[in-house]
C-alpha positions in Angstrom: 99.7 108.1 111.7 99.2 109.3 115.3 100.9 112.6 114.4 98.0 113.5 112.0 95.7 114.5 114.8 94.2 117.9 114.1 90.6 118.8 113.6 90.1 122.1 111.7 86.6 123.4 111.3 85.7 125.9 108.6 82.2 127.3 109.5 82.0 129.4 106.3 82.3 126.4 104.1 80.6 123.8 106.4 83.6 121.5 106.3 86.1 120.0 108.8 89.6 118.7 108.0 90.4 115.7 110.1 93.8 114.0 110.6 93.9 110.3 109.7 95.5 109.4 113.1 92.4 110.4 115.1 89.6 108.3 116.6 86.0 109.3 116.1 85.6 110.3 119.7 88.3 112.9 119.2 86.6 114.3 116.1 83.1 114.5 117.6 84.5 116.1 120.8 86.1 118.9 118.8 83.1 119.5 116.6 80.7 119.5 119.5 82.1 122.9 120.4 80.5 124.2 117.3 77.2 122.2 117.5 78.0 120.3 114.3 79.0 116.8 113.4 80.2 114.7 110.4 79.3 111.3 109.0 81.7 109.1 110.8 81.8 106.0 113.1 79.3 104.7 115.7 82.0 103.6 118.1 84.1 106.4 119.6 87.3 104.3 119.9 87.4 103.4 116.1 90.0 105.1 113.9 89.1 107.6 111.3 91.1 106.3 108.4 90.2 102.7 108.2 86.5 103.4 108.7 86.3 106.0 105.8 88.3 103.9 103.4 86.0 101.0 104.1 83.0 103.2 103.4 81.7 103.9 107.0 78.1 103.5 108.2 76.6 106.0 110.7 73.3 107.2 112.1 73.3 110.1 109.6 73.7 107.9 106.6 70.0 107.9 105.5 70.2 111.6 105.2 73.7 112.1 103.8 75.1 108.7 102.6 78.1 106.8 104.0 81.2 108.4 105.6 83.2 108.0 102.3 80.4 109.8 100.4 80.9 112.9 102.6 84.6 113.3 101.9 85.3 116.6 100.0 89.0 116.0 99.7 91.6 113.3 100.5 95.1 114.5 101.2 97.3 111.6 100.3 100.9 110.5 99.8 101.4 108.3 96.7 103.7 105.4 96.2 106.3 107.6 94.5 106.4 109.9 97.6 104.5 112.8 96.2 101.7 114.5 98.2 98.6 115.3 96.3 94.9 116.1 96.8 92.1 113.9 95.5 88.7 115.5 94.9 86.1 116.0 92.2 88.4 118.3 90.2 91.9 117.0 91.0 92.8 113.3 90.6 89.1 112.6 90.4 89.7 108.9 89.5 91.6 108.4 92.7 88.9 110.3 94.6 86.3 107.8 93.5 88.5 104.8 94.2 89.3 105.9 97.8 85.6 105.8 98.6 85.4 102.2 99.6 88.6 101.0 97.9 90.6 100.4 101.1 94.4 101.0 101.3 95.1 100.0 97.7 96.1 103.3 96.3 97.8 105.8 98.6 98.4 106.8 102.2 95.7 109.1 103.3 96.9 111.6 105.9 93.8 113.9 106.1 90.2 113.9 105.2 88.1 117.0 104.5 84.5 116.2 105.5 81.1 117.9 105.1 79.7 119.0 108.4 76.0 119.1 109.5 74.2 121.1 112.3 73.1 118.0 114.2 73.9 118.1 118.0 70.9 117.4 120.3 69.1 114.1 119.6 66.8 111.6 121.3 68.2 108.1 121.6 70.1 105.5 123.6 70.0 101.8 124.3 67.0 99.5 124.9 67.9 96.1 126.4 65.8 93.0 126.1 65.9 89.4 127.3 67.0 87.0 124.6 63.6 85.4 124.4 62.3 88.7 122.9 64.4 88.2 119.8 61.5 86.9 117.6 59.4 89.9 118.6 62.3 92.2 117.8 62.8 90.6 114.4 59.1 91.1 113.7 59.4 94.8 114.7 62.5 95.2 112.6 60.6 93.9 109.6 57.8 96.4 110.2 60.3 99.2 110.8 62.0 98.5 107.4 58.8 98.0 105.5 57.1 101.5 105.8 56.7 103.1 102.4 58.4 106.4 103.4 60.9 105.7 106.2 61.8 108.7 108.4 65.4 109.5 107.5 66.0 111.0 110.9 65.4 107.6 112.6 68.2 105.1 112.7 69.0 102.0 114.7 71.0 98.8 115.0 69.8 95.6 116.6 72.3 93.3 118.3 71.7 90.0 120.1 74.4 88.4 122.3 73.3 84.8 121.8 76.1 83.3 123.9 75.3 85.6 126.8 71.8 85.5 128.0 72.6 88.0 130.8 73.1 90.7 128.1 70.4 89.5 125.8 69.4 91.8 122.9 70.3 95.4 122.5 68.7 98.1 120.4 70.8 101.1 119.7 68.5 103.8 118.4 68.7 107.5 117.6 66.4 110.2 116.3 68.4 113.0 114.9 66.1 115.7 116.3 65.4 116.5 120.0 62.0 114.8 119.9 61.3 112.1 122.4 59.8 108.7 121.4 59.2 109.5 117.7 56.5 107.5 115.7 59.2 106.0 113.5 60.2 103.5 116.3 56.6 102.6 117.1 57.0 98.9 116.2 59.5 98.5 119.1 57.7 100.4 121.9 55.4 97.6 123.0 58.2 95.1 123.5 59.1 94.9 127.2 62.7 95.9 128.1 65.1 95.0 130.9 66.9 98.4 130.7 66.3 101.6 128.8 68.7 104.6 128.5 66.8 106.5 125.8 66.6 110.2 126.5 67.2 113.6 125.1 71.0 114.1 124.9 73.8 115.1 122.6 74.7 112.7 119.8 78.2 112.2 121.3 76.7 111.4 124.7 74.6 108.8 123.1 77.5 107.2 121.4 79.4 106.9 124.7 77.2 103.9 125.5 78.4 101.9 122.5 81.7 100.2 123.5 83.5 97.2 122.3 83.9 94.6 125.2 87.5 94.3 126.5 88.2 90.9 124.8 91.6 90.7 123.1 90.7 88.7 120.0 87.9 89.4 117.5 86.6 88.4 114.1 83.7 89.6 112.0 81.7 88.2 109.2 79.4 90.2 107.0 76.6 89.4 104.6 73.5 91.3 103.2 69.9 90.6 102.3 66.6 92.3 101.8 64.2 92.4 104.8 61.8 89.5 105.0 59.7 88.5 108.0 60.1 84.7 107.5 63.9 85.0 106.8 64.3 87.1 110.0 62.6 84.5 112.1 64.8 81.8 110.5 67.8 83.8 111.4 66.6 84.2 115.0 66.3 80.4 115.1 69.8 79.8 113.6 71.6 82.2 115.9 70.0 80.8 119.1 70.2 77.1 118.3 73.2 76.5 116.0 75.5 73.7 117.4 78.5 76.0 116.9 77.3 78.2 119.8 78.4 75.5 122.3 81.8 75.6 120.7 82.1 79.3 121.1 80.7 79.3 124.7 83.4 76.7 125.6 86.2 79.1 124.7 87.7 81.4 127.3 85.8 84.7 127.0 84.0 83.2 124.1 81.2 85.5 122.9 79.1 86.0 119.7 76.8 88.8 118.8 74.7 89.3 115.7 74.0 92.7 114.3 71.2 93.8 111.9 71.8 97.2 110.3 68.9 98.5 108.3 70.0 100.2 105.1 67.4 102.3 103.2 67.4 103.1 99.5 67.7 106.8 100.5 71.2 106.1 101.9 72.2 104.7 98.5 70.7 107.6 96.6 72.3 110.1 98.9 75.7 108.6 98.3 75.2 108.5 94.5 74.4 112.2 94.5 77.7 113.2 96.1 81.0 113.6 94.4 80.6 111.1 91.5 79.4 108.4 93.8 81.5 105.6 95.3 83.1 102.3 94.4 80.6 100.1 96.2 78.0 99.3 93.5 75.2 99.4 96.0 71.7 98.4 95.0 69.1 101.1 95.5 66.8 98.9 97.6 66.0 98.6 101.3 68.4 96.0 102.7 70.1 94.8 105.8 73.8 94.7 106.4 74.2 91.7 108.8 77.3 91.0 110.9 78.4 88.3 113.3 81.0 89.5 115.8 83.0 86.8 117.7 85.4 87.4 120.6 87.7 85.1 122.5 90.8 85.2 124.7 93.6 83.0 123.3 95.4 82.8 119.9 95.4 79.0 120.2 91.6 79.2 119.7 91.7 81.3 116.6 90.9 78.5 114.1 88.1 77.2 116.3 86.5 80.6 116.7 86.8 81.3 113.0 85.4 78.0 111.8 82.4 78.1 114.2 81.5 81.7 113.3 82.0 81.1 109.6 79.7 78.1 109.7 76.9 80.1 111.3 77.3 82.9 108.8 77.2 80.4 105.9 74.0 78.9 107.3 72.4 82.4 107.4 73.6 83.2 103.9 72.2 80.0 102.5 68.9 80.8 104.1 68.9 84.3 102.5 69.7 82.8 99.1 66.9 80.2 99.4 64.4 82.9 100.3 65.5 85.0 97.3 66.6 87.8 99.5 70.4 87.6 99.2 72.1 90.9 98.3 75.6 90.5 96.7 77.4 93.1 98.9 79.8 92.7 101.8 80.2 95.7 104.1 84.0 96.1 104.4 84.0 97.5 107.9 82.3 94.4 109.2 84.0 91.8 107.0 86.4 89.0 108.0 89.9 89.0 106.6 89.2 86.4 103.9 85.9 87.6 102.6 86.0 88.8 99.0 84.8 92.3 99.7 86.1 94.0 96.6 84.9 91.2 94.4 81.3 92.1 95.4 81.7 95.7 94.1 80.7 94.5 90.6 82.9 93.6 87.6 82.8 97.2 86.1 83.8 98.8 89.4 86.6 96.3 90.0 87.9 97.1 86.5 87.9 100.8 87.3 89.7 100.2 90.6 92.4 98.2 88.8 92.8 101.1 86.3 93.3 103.6 89.1 95.8 101.2 90.7 97.8 101.0 87.5 98.0 104.8 87.3 98.8 105.6 91.0 100.7 102.5 92.1 102.1 100.8 89.0 104.8 99.0 91.1 102.2 97.5 93.5 103.7 99.1 96.6 100.4 99.1 98.4 99.7 95.5 97.4 103.0 93.9 98.3 104.5 96.1 101.0 101.5 97.4 103.0 99.9 94.8 105.3 96.2 94.7 106.2 93.2 95.9 104.3 91.4 94.2 101.4 93.7 93.9 98.4 92.8 94.1 94.7 95.4 91.5 93.8 94.5 88.9 96.4 
């Protein structure tokens, strides 16, 4: 896919056509020349194709929906070798299925995306000692509970519970060049160990968000509605679970939790664009939670997987007991064996299978293409 590496901006139509072989840093760098951006990925080194086909969450999503919601056209190659376009008027069923349906239907070689005039922002990283995690969880509850959330304010809270020297990290951005906006007020009184927030371009801000250079990683995702007592229980779990000692004992063993606030406006924005997506999201304020675990050696794969899975399961049991569990797994953060598509709802899974029968009746993408989350697993 590396040969599909062009970015073509059409200012008259407010769209950009992006090759599937690119990484988001390449895309943003090209569009910065025109002071516009697209709804893409938060880490510059992540590939375009996998993120969009998995739905794609970004700091613009409260305003415009997920990355997949902002696709105007997919240029694809089908299992029979034919090249077609999928959009609201041509192959509309495939267009819908590709928005969150992973690599089950076609090879996407280019995406045409809506562009937006967002360039200069306020944001960066605030870093905290790990003992501030309960205060940060309380602030997160307050941030998510306001009746009319400011859609220009977005953040992600991470805590590196196996590495006290890193502690907790708040990635925050306000999509206007306005310093210290009121939307983030719940966090301002919590003392930091470092603070890079300033007026800068959106791409400059993203350059701070890097994946640590550890060779092996796994992720586990779950979702729940915001709840103050649940958040405090999660803070206790991720700082005291016995499996943390197991992970710390691995060479380069590290674990980070991530809380990603999702507003109902994100869901509504996605539903309003191009016949919606395949995700079956509930139109409620919710949190997409992820556990990221890294380690050095393949011989430790099972140990790392089992320890992280146990912590995730404990958090999920807590959310169910509190009545806050949301039956959705964010594909881009999911582990290889999580039933992501099964959480899209029975009707959407039925529609996805119908699309598969039309465009890949011989199951080429199920049986001959590795990776991704398969319908026939």
